[in-house]
N, C-alpha and C positions, 0 to 999 in steps of 0.2 A: 504493498501502499504505500504510494506516493503520497506528497503533498498534493500533489496538483487532484489527486484522487477526494481529500478528505474536504477541500478546499469546492470542489464541485457537488459530493454531498453537500454538504452545508450550505450550499447556495442554491440546491433543490428542495432544502428541507424549507431554508426560509421561503422561500418562491410559495413553497407549498402551503405555509401558513397565513403569510399574506393573502393571497388568493381565497383561502377558505375564511378567514377574518372579513377581509375588504365586505361583504355583503351585512353581515351583522355588525360591522363599525359605520357603516354607511345609514343603515335603518334609522340607527340610534342617534346619531350627528341629526339624520333630517327631522326626526320625533324632539329632540331634544331644542331644536331651534325651531320648531314650530310651536313649542308650549312654550319657549322664553318669547315668543313673539305676542303668543297669546296672552302671556303675564305682564310682559312689558305695556300693550295696549290697555287692558282692566286693570293694570296696577295690582293685582295680586301677587304679593311676591310669597308664596307658598314654595316651600323647597322641596318637599316632597310630592307636590303635584305631579312633576315629571316623572317621577321614578313607574306607576303603575300604565300609562303609554309606552315607556320605552320596554317595559316587560314585556307585554302584550306586541308589540311588534319584534321585538328578539325572539319571540316563542313562534310566529306567524313565520320569520325568514327561516328560522331553525326547522318547521315544519314544512314549508315549502322546498328549499333548500339542504336537505338533511342526508337524502338518498344522495346529493350529488355530491354532495361533501364526504359521506361514508366512502364511494366509490374511487375517490380522490385517495383519499386515504390510503386506501386498501391496494389500489395500482401503485402508490408511493411505496406502501411495506414491499410488493410483491417486486418491484422492482433491486429493492433494496435486498432482500432475500437472494434474489436471481443475481445479483451481483457481489456476491458473498464469494463465492470461490474464486473467481477471479481477483477480489482483494485480496484472498490467502496466500497469492501467489507469491 
């Protein structure tokens, strides 16, 4: 196993985690922005008000894209196990 192999595997892992986390973070950001905008307009400054919509939004994203996320993770794991004999040389 060379240094470039380690860097390549690390890069693939970071790209996978970014790809899997992006939809969740994007929805949480959008909902947080919308709730903040509503709070600014109505002058209701309750910190716990944005928690429930974010929780529901993230749960919906996980429900919709969970299968795809699992497929991506299993594919990455299969690739790593297939690469294992080559790395042990």
